[in-house]
C-alpha positions in Angstrom: 107.2 132.6 88.2 105.4 129.4 87.3 105.5 128.7 83.6 102.3 128.2 81.7 101.9 124.5 81.1 101.9 123.1 77.6 99.8 120.2 78.6 98.6 118.0 81.5 99.5 114.4 82.3 96.9 112.0 80.8 98.3 108.6 81.8 101.5 106.9 82.6 101.7 104.2 80.0 103.4 101.0 81.0 104.4 98.3 78.5 103.6 94.7 79.6 102.8 91.3 78.0 99.2 91.1 79.5 97.4 94.5 79.9 94.4 93.1 81.7 96.5 91.2 84.3 98.5 94.4 85.0 95.3 96.4 85.3 93.7 93.9 87.7 96.8 94.0 89.9 97.2 97.8 90.0 93.4 98.3 90.4 93.5 96.1 93.5 96.7 97.8 94.9 95.5 101.4 94.3 91.7 100.8 94.9 90.9 102.5 91.6 88.7 100.8 89.0 89.6 99.6 85.5 88.0 102.4 83.4 88.9 101.2 79.9 89.9 97.9 78.4 90.4 96.4 75.0 92.7 93.5 74.0 95.8 95.6 73.9 95.3 98.5 76.2 93.8 99.0 79.7 93.4 102.0 82.1 93.2 102.2 85.9 92.0 105.6 87.1 89.7 107.1 89.7 87.1 107.7 87.0 86.7 107.9 83.2 87.5 111.6 83.5 90.7 111.2 85.6 94.3 110.5 84.6 95.8 107.2 85.8 97.9 104.3 84.8 97.6 102.7 81.4 99.0 99.3 80.3 99.7 98.5 76.6 100.6 95.1 75.2 104.3 94.6 74.5 104.7 90.9 73.7 108.5 90.9 73.6 109.0 92.9 76.7 112.1 91.9 78.7 111.3 92.3 82.4 113.6 94.4 84.5 116.3 92.5 86.4 116.8 95.3 88.9 118.8 95.6 91.0 121.0 93.6 88.5 121.8 96.3 85.9 121.5 93.8 83.0 118.0 95.1 82.2 117.4 98.4 84.0 114.2 99.1 86.0 112.9 101.4 83.2 110.5 103.1 85.5 109.0 102.5 89.0 106.1 103.6 91.1 106.2 104.7 94.7 103.0 103.6 96.3 102.1 105.5 99.6 100.8 103.2 102.3 99.8 103.5 105.9 101.4 100.2 107.0 104.3 98.9 104.8 104.3 95.4 106.3 100.6 94.8 105.8 100.7 96.4 102.3 103.6 94.1 101.5 101.7 91.0 102.4 98.7 92.2 100.4 100.7 92.9 97.2 102.4 89.5 97.5 98.9 87.9 97.7 97.9 89.8 94.6 100.8 88.3 92.6 103.8 90.7 93.3 107.2 89.3 94.2 109.6 90.6 96.7 112.9 92.3 95.4 116.0 93.2 97.3 115.7 96.4 99.2 113.4 97.9 101.8 109.8 97.3 100.8 110.6 96.8 97.1 108.5 94.5 94.9 107.8 93.7 91.3 104.4 93.6 89.8 103.2 90.6 87.8 105.0 91.8 84.6 108.3 92.5 86.5 108.0 96.3 87.0 109.7 97.3 90.3 107.7 99.4 92.7 108.2 100.6 96.3 105.8 100.7 99.2 106.6 104.0 101.0 105.5 105.0 104.4 102.8 107.7 104.1 104.4 111.1 104.6 103.1 113.2 107.5 101.7 115.8 105.1 99.4 113.2 103.5 96.0 112.1 104.7 95.7 108.5 105.7 95.5 106.1 102.7 92.9 103.9 104.4 90.5 106.9 104.5 90.3 107.2 108.3 91.7 110.3 110.0 
């Protein structure tokens, strides 16, 4: 039996020193627009009626040092891609930096994320069949 939900995910909120810089980066990576922005909070989502990623200003944020455990990774995103190598070059050009591990990167604020090969059950990311 599936329980009746108490709610529905609105946004994953990510602390960062510069919300607009994070929104621009993730908008370019995911191909979704920036649907809301003020000085301290931005949202990237498919539309103004869709859940997505939100970035809130946290001026004193200490970036993750992952894989060094001194400052844990705190959260990370797995981004499904058709071609890990091509996507890796693209995110580096957008301002990511490479981290140790297989297709592991940090966004401009230092949040780790992984580029994972598209599972066989998922439709192509690039939109072609």
